[in-house]
Structure formats: C-alpha cells, structure tokens
C-alpha positions in Angstrom: 137.4 114.2 141.8 135.8 112.4 144.6 134.0 114.2 147.4 133.4 112.7 150.8 129.6 112.9 150.7 128.3 111.5 153.9 128.0 112.7 157.5 130.0 110.8 159.9 127.2 108.7 161.2 128.8 106.0 163.4 126.0 103.6 162.6 127.3 103.4 159.1 130.6 101.8 160.2 129.3 99.4 162.9 127.1 96.3 162.9 125.3 95.9 166.3 124.8 92.4 167.5 121.1 91.4 167.2 119.6 89.8 170.3 116.3 88.7 171.6 116.9 90.9 174.6 116.0 93.9 172.5 112.3 93.2 173.2 112.7 92.2 176.9 110.3 94.1 179.1 112.1 96.2 181.7 110.8 94.9 185.1 109.9 97.1 188.0 109.0 100.3 186.2 105.8 102.3 186.4 103.3 101.6 183.6 100.0 103.0 182.5 96.8 100.9 182.4 97.6 99.8 178.8 101.0 98.5 179.9 103.0 101.4 178.4 105.9 102.9 180.4 104.8 105.9 182.4 107.6 108.3 181.8 105.9 111.1 183.7 105.8 109.1 187.0 107.9 110.4 189.9 111.6 109.9 189.7 112.8 106.9 191.7 115.0 107.3 194.7 117.7 105.2 196.4 117.5 103.8 199.9 119.3 106.9 201.2 116.8 109.3 199.5 118.9 110.4 196.5 117.5 110.4 193.0 118.3 107.1 191.3 119.8 107.7 187.8 120.2 103.9 187.1 118.9 103.0 183.7 119.5 103.2 180.0 119.5 106.8 178.7 119.3 108.0 175.2 121.3 111.2 174.7 119.8 113.6 172.1 121.7 113.1 168.9 123.0 116.2 167.1 121.5 115.7 163.7 123.1 118.8 162.2 125.6 118.2 159.4 128.4 119.9 157.6 130.3 122.9 158.8 131.0 122.1 162.5 132.2 125.7 162.9 128.6 127.0 162.6 126.8 124.4 164.7 125.1 125.0 168.0 127.8 125.0 170.7 125.7 126.1 173.6 126.4 129.6 174.8 129.9 129.7 173.3 130.5 132.9 171.3 133.2 133.1 168.5 134.9 135.9 170.4 135.5 133.5 173.3 137.5 131.0 171.2 141.3 131.5 171.1 142.6 132.1 167.5 144.5 128.8 167.4 141.4 126.9 168.5 139.2 128.7 166.0 141.6 127.9 163.2 141.6 124.2 164.2 137.8 124.1 164.2 137.7 125.6 160.7 140.3 123.0 159.5 138.3 120.2 161.0 135.1 121.5 159.4 136.7 121.8 156.0 137.8 118.1 155.9 134.4 116.8 157.3 135.9 116.1 160.8 137.5 113.0 159.5 140.2 113.1 162.2 137.6 112.8 164.9 138.9 110.2 167.5 135.6 108.2 167.3 136.1 107.8 163.5 139.5 106.3 164.3 138.0 104.0 166.9 139.5 105.9 169.8 137.7 107.0 173.0 135.8 110.3 172.8 136.8 111.5 176.2 134.8 114.6 177.3 132.6 114.6 174.2 130.8 111.5 175.4 128.8 113.9 177.6 127.3 115.9 174.7 127.4 113.2 171.9 124.3 111.2 170.9 123.7 107.6 171.6 122.6 105.3 174.5 124.4 105.1 177.8 123.7 102.8 180.8 124.0 104.4 184.3 124.8 102.1 187.2 124.5 103.9 190.6 125.8 102.9 194.0 126.4 105.2 197.1 130.2 105.1 196.5 130.4 105.2 192.6 128.4 105.9 189.5 129.5 104.0 186.4 128.4 105.0 182.8 128.7 102.4 180.2 129.0 103.4 176.5 128.0 101.3 173.5 131.6 101.4 172.2 132.8 99.5 175.3 134.3 102.5 177.0 133.2 103.5 180.5 133.4 106.2 183.0 133.9 105.9 186.8 132.4 108.7 188.9 133.7 108.4 192.5 131.1 109.5 195.1 133.2 108.7 198.2 134.2 112.2 198.9 137.7 112.1 197.3 139.1 115.2 195.6 140.1 115.3 191.9 143.6 114.2 191.1 145.9 117.3 191.6 148.5 116.1 189.1 146.8 113.5 186.9 148.4 111.4 184.3 146.4 112.6 181.2 144.0 109.9 179.9 141.4 109.4 177.3 138.5 109.4 179.7 139.9 111.6 182.4 139.1 111.5 186.1 135.7 112.2 187.7 134.3 112.8 191.1 130.7 113.6 192.1 128.5 114.9 194.8 124.8 115.8 195.4 123.6 119.3 195.4 120.1 118.7 196.6 118.5 116.5 193.9 121.2 117.5 191.3 124.2 115.3 190.7 127.3 117.4 190.1 130.2 115.8 188.4 133.7 117.4 188.1 136.1 115.9 185.6 139.7 116.7 184.6 142.9 115.0 183.4 141.9 114.5 179.8 144.6 114.2 177.2 144.5 116.8 174.4 143.9 114.2 171.7 140.2 114.2 172.4 137.6 116.8 171.1 134.8 118.5 172.9 131.5 119.0 171.1 131.9 118.8 167.4 135.5 119.5 166.7 136.3 122.1 169.3 139.8 121.4 170.8 141.0 121.6 174.3 144.2 121.6 176.3 145.1 119.2 179.1 143.9 122.0 181.5 140.3 121.3 180.6 137.9 121.0 183.5 134.4 119.7 182.8 131.4 120.1 185.1 128.1 118.2 184.5 124.9 118.8 186.4 122.3 115.9 186.1 118.7 116.4 187.4 116.1 113.7 187.0 112.8 115.7 186.6 110.6 112.6 186.5 110.8 108.9 185.7 111.7 109.3 182.0 113.6 112.5 181.7 116.9 114.1 182.6 118.1 117.7 182.5 121.8 117.9 181.8 124.1 120.9 181.6 127.7 120.4 180.6 130.2 123.2 181.3 133.7 123.3 179.7 136.4 125.5 181.2 139.8 125.7 179.5 141.6 129.0 179.7 144.2 127.7 177.2 141.5 127.5 174.4 138.6 129.7 175.6 138.4 133.0 177.3 135.5 131.9 179.5 133.6 128.8 180.5 130.7 127.7 178.2 127.8 125.4 178.7 125.8 123.0 176.5 122.3 121.9 177.6 120.8 118.5 176.8 117.7 116.6 177.6 118.3 112.8 177.8 115.3 110.5 178.0 115.0 107.0 179.5 114.9 104.0 177.2 113.1 100.8 178.4 112.0 97.4 177.1 115.3 97.1 175.1 119.0 96.7 175.6 122.3 98.4 175.1 124.1 96.9 172.1 127.9 97.1 171.5 129.2 99.0 168.5 132.8 98.2 167.8 134.0 100.3 164.8 137.4 98.7 164.3 136.2 95.1 164.0 136.4 95.2 160.2 139.7 95.4 158.3 138.3 98.1 156.0 137.4 101.1 158.1 136.5 103.2 155.0 139.1 105.8 155.8 140.7 105.5 152.4 137.4 106.8 150.9 137.3 110.0 153.1 138.6 112.4 150.5 137.9 115.9 149.4 136.8 119.0 151.3 133.7 120.9 151.9 134.8 123.6 149.5 135.2 121.1 146.7 131.4 121.0 146.3 131.3 124.7 145.5 134.2 124.5 143.1 132.6 121.6 141.2 129.1 123.2 141.2 127.1 123.9 138.1 125.0 127.0 137.4 121.2 126.8 137.7 118.7 129.4 137.0 117.1 131.1 140.0 113.6 130.0 138.9 114.7 126.3 139.2 116.3 126.7 142.6 113.2 128.6 143.9 111.0 125.5 143.2 113.1 123.5 145.8 112.3 125.9 148.7 110.2 124.3 151.4 110.1 122.2 154.6 110.6 118.5 154.3 110.1 115.9 157.0 110.7 112.2 157.4 112.2 109.5 159.7 115.9 109.4 160.4 118.1 107.6 162.9 116.8 108.6 166.3 113.4 110.0 165.2 111.7 112.6 163.0 114.0 114.8 161.0 113.1 118.2 159.5 115.0 119.7 156.6 114.3 123.3 155.7 115.4 124.5 152.3 115.7 128.3 151.7 117.0 130.4 148.8 118.9 133.6 149.1 121.5 135.4 147.0 121.4 132.8 144.2 122.2 130.0 146.7 120.2 127.2 148.3 120.6 126.7 152.0 119.8 123.7 154.2 118.9 123.8 157.9 118.4 120.5 159.7 116.2 120.3 162.8 116.2 124.0 163.3 120.0 124.2 163.1 122.1 126.8 161.2 121.6 127.5 157.5 124.4 126.0 155.4 124.9 126.4 151.7 124.5 123.5 149.3 125.7 123.7 145.7 124.2 122.0 142.6 126.2 119.2 141.1 123.4 118.6 138.6 119.9 120.0 138.2 118.6 117.9 141.1 121.6 116.8 143.0 123.3 119.1 145.6 126.2 118.8 148.1 128.3 121.0 150.4 127.5 119.9 153.9 129.1 116.5 153.8 125.8 114.9 152.6 124.2 114.6 149.2 120.7 116.0 148.7 118.7 114.7 145.7 115.4 116.4 144.8 112.4 114.6 143.3 110.3 116.9 141.1 106.8 116.9 139.7 105.8 117.8 136.1 106.1 121.5 136.9 109.6 121.1 138.3 108.5 121.6 141.9 110.2 119.4 144.4 108.0 116.9 146.2 110.6 115.2 148.3 114.3 115.2 149.1 116.6 112.3 149.6 119.5 112.8 152.0 122.5 110.5 151.4 124.5 109.2 154.3 127.2 106.6 154.8 124.5 104.6 156.6 122.0 104.9 153.7 119.5 107.2 152.0 116.7 108.9 153.9 113.7 110.3 152.2 111.8 113.3 153.5 108.4 114.5 152.0 107.7 118.1 151.3 105.2 119.7 153.8 104.4 123.0 152.1 
C-alpha cells in the first residue's frame, strides 16, 4: 500500500524562473552604514500622508503539517464551527488536503490572505493591487465605492478599502464556495472577509484577517500574521500546471493508513528519540519537537500542535503526511531527524 508521504509544499511542483534580477539591489530604501537594509527605519508615506505599503512582502508560511483539523486557526474554537463544516475539515485532513484548489492549480481566493509566500503590493490613491507569484492578482478599490450588493461569485472576490488612521481596512466578499479559507476550512458564498494592515516600520506589517460566515461558523474569527518586507530580490512566477504530470496520480492513501501499517516498538526505543531538533527549511529555521506519551511519539513543528507519528520501521515514522527518519548513535539515541517532503529531504540536528 502506498501512502502519500509529503506535505503539500507548492515549491515541490513548480520550477521558478531563474533571473539575474534576484540579486538586484532595491533602490531608494534606507540602509545602515554597512549597506544593509534598515528594516527598523520609519515607515514610508505617500504624497497624501498615508502609509505606503508598496513593496515585496513575505507572508509568514505555516510550516505545520498533517492534520489540518488541529492546526492553529486563530481564535476559532471547535464549538464555533458548524457540524457540516467540521466534518469537511476532518475529511480534508484525512486525505492530506489533496483537493485544495492550489494543488489543482486553481486560485486560492480568500486563503491568499493567510497563506505563505511573497506578494507584491502596488499602491495608488484610487487602487491597491496585490500580485501573487502564481499570476493571480487582487484589486482593492480605494475610490469610495461600496462592495457589490449582489456580486457574481468569483475566485478572488471583490474588495474595497479605506484608511482608519494609519491602518488600511479591506472589506471583501463575493467569493465562490469552491475556495478554502485557512487550511481546509470551508465557507459559503456569504463569506465576508475583513483585513487590517498596519505598517509598524519600514520592514514590518501587522495583519489581522477576520472571517465572517454565518452559514459555516457561529461567530467571526480572526487570524493574525506578521509579514516582513523583502528587498534586493524579485518576485518569481510559480505556475503549477505547466507540466503535463501534476503528480496527482501519486496522491494516494490517508492519514490513518500510517497507523494501520505501523509496527510495534518497545517504549525504551521510542524514548531515545525524544528531543528538540533544529535546521534550515524553506523560509527559514525550523524546529521539530519530539515527545513520547502513552506509547506513541508525537511531532510538533515550530511550536504547533502535537501530532502522532507511527513507526513503519525501527527508525522511520509517518502519520502527518511527511516521513520522519531518525539517525542514531551507537547507544540508539537519535542525533538527527530527516523530514521528507515532495520538495526534498530536510535534516535537523538534535539540540538536547
């Protein structure tokens, strides 16, 4: 039996176009005496005194893996999710979220606001445009118009914005119900999304995204993010359907298959894998904490929820959608862990 053993890292399915612009110095930005960007400098302003959000922003990527039903979803509580929506989240979690629109090369709609990756903001008094690396875009109208009262549902919805002091407030609606919001959570066409952007200094944004959809959730819920500015590089396109083989035929199995196919290991073996492991991953440093409880090993990535992993051999484990391979010393104590993704293997060294 095959098990789909890789987190859906989009980078594994796309090949960005290399270009010399990747090392082009961004002109007109504040720099320190040694020539490095000064990200703590004051935030720039437009001619009319408004904060200028123009630039290339890196959204913090959610590096959690596995069961999407237990990931961080802001201040959303399980009791606030309608039964039909909770059942759909569980279903999507069990099959590794393989029906995610972005894995089918479709626009992500409202989830662009909370998904990882780089986005370019272009700001004018009448409109703010956000360009995504998959060639989709958003138009935020700043000319005082109201949201469409009877919109034709679309992938990217309709957005209008206004300034509340130094905070950009964006109201969006009119999304079709084929898109997801934040890791597999569904929505109806009544979804309304409110984003609040505040540029705290030259290099940092504070972003709060609130979802309101009475057909799926009993109350509004908010996800907070902290984008940071990216300079001296360029936005590259990632077109996931440019190859004939999308890899979909290999996405087989379920999360529960790992438990069913697991082997029994003695507790004293499992206990030697417990520890904190760190190493470089896409987007920066990654921390993997391994704990042992009730005869089962658990993985927590970057402080996220603990998720069980099941031994497929004495050193190989799965259960979150990834493969974890432990390297041991002569006493059987793990010294490092290798995390297997579609995009490759990533090695993390034990810290304690």
